[in-house]
C-alpha positions in Angstrom: -18.2 23.4 2.5 -18.3 24.8 -1.0 -19.9 22.3 -3.1 -20.4 22.8 -7.1 -21.3 20.6 -10.1 -19.3 19.4 -13.1 -20.4 19.5 -16.4 -22.4 16.4 -16.2 -24.2 17.6 -13.3 -22.2 15.6 -10.8 -21.4 16.9 -7.1 -17.6 18.1 -6.6 -16.6 18.5 -3.5 -13.4 19.7 -1.2 -11.6 16.3 -0.5 -9.4 18.3 2.4 -12.9 19.7 3.7 -14.2 15.8 3.6 -10.9 14.2 5.0 -11.5 16.7 8.0 -15.2 15.5 8.6 -14.3 12.0 8.8 -11.2 12.7 10.9 -8.7 11.6 8.1 -5.5 12.9 6.7 -6.2 13.9 3.3 -3.6 11.0 2.3 -5.9 8.4 4.2 -8.9 9.6 2.8 -8.0 9.7 -0.9 -6.2 6.0 0.1 -10.1 4.8 1.5 -11.4 6.5 -2.0 -9.1 4.3 -4.4 -9.2 1.1 -2.3 -13.5 1.6 -2.7 -14.1 2.7 0.9 -16.0 5.4 0.7 -19.5 4.8 -0.6 -21.9 7.8 -1.6 -25.3 8.8 -2.2 -27.7 11.6 -3.2 -31.2 11.9 -2.4 -33.8 14.1 -4.1 -36.5 15.5 -2.1 -39.9 14.8 -2.7 -43.3 16.6 -1.6 -42.5 18.9 1.4 -38.8 18.5 0.8 -39.0 19.4 -3.1 -35.9 21.2 -4.5 -33.9 19.7 -1.8 -31.1 16.9 -1.6 -29.2 15.3 0.4 -25.9 14.1 -0.3 -24.3 10.9 2.1 -20.7 9.7 2.3 -19.9 6.7 4.6 -16.8 5.5 5.5 -16.6 2.5 7.5 -19.4 3.1 10.1 -18.8 6.9 9.9 -21.3 8.7 7.6 -21.8 12.2 6.8 -24.9 13.7 5.7 -25.1 17.1 4.0 -28.8 19.0 2.9 -28.4 21.2 0.2 -30.9 24.0 -1.0 -32.0 24.5 -4.7 -28.8 26.6 -5.6 -26.7 23.7 -4.1 -25.5 25.5 -1.1 -25.3 23.2 2.3 -28.2 24.4 4.8 -27.0 21.6 7.1 -24.7 19.0 8.0 -24.2 15.9 10.2 -22.1 13.3 11.1 -23.3 9.8 12.4 -22.4 6.4 13.3 -24.3 2.9 12.1 -25.2 0.9 14.4 -24.3 -2.5 14.1 -27.4 -3.7 13.0 -28.0 -1.4 10.1 -24.6 -2.5 8.5 -25.5 -4.5 5.0 -24.6 -7.9 4.4 -23.7 -9.0 1.3 -23.9 -12.7 2.0 -25.1 -15.4 4.4 -23.7 -18.5 5.1 -24.9 -21.2 7.9 -22.3 -21.9 10.3 -21.7 -25.7 10.7 
């Protein structure tokens, strides 16, 4: 996967490649993105992982992760599924 950065240093990923990782059409991926259903995080390596970064994108229970080296080259990637117990709840209420 080709990953570049914009002038602000933010990562730019190819939507066609991402949609295929999630098993979605390009149109479906764009729709989920526009609806705010795609969450992303960037983690910076420390200690033994200094110089590495981990990108994560989540759509529903599917999570794509890539490890990048110092030159922003993907050195590994994986697709996983979140277990129900790992889902965050935004609110709790008592059932009557």
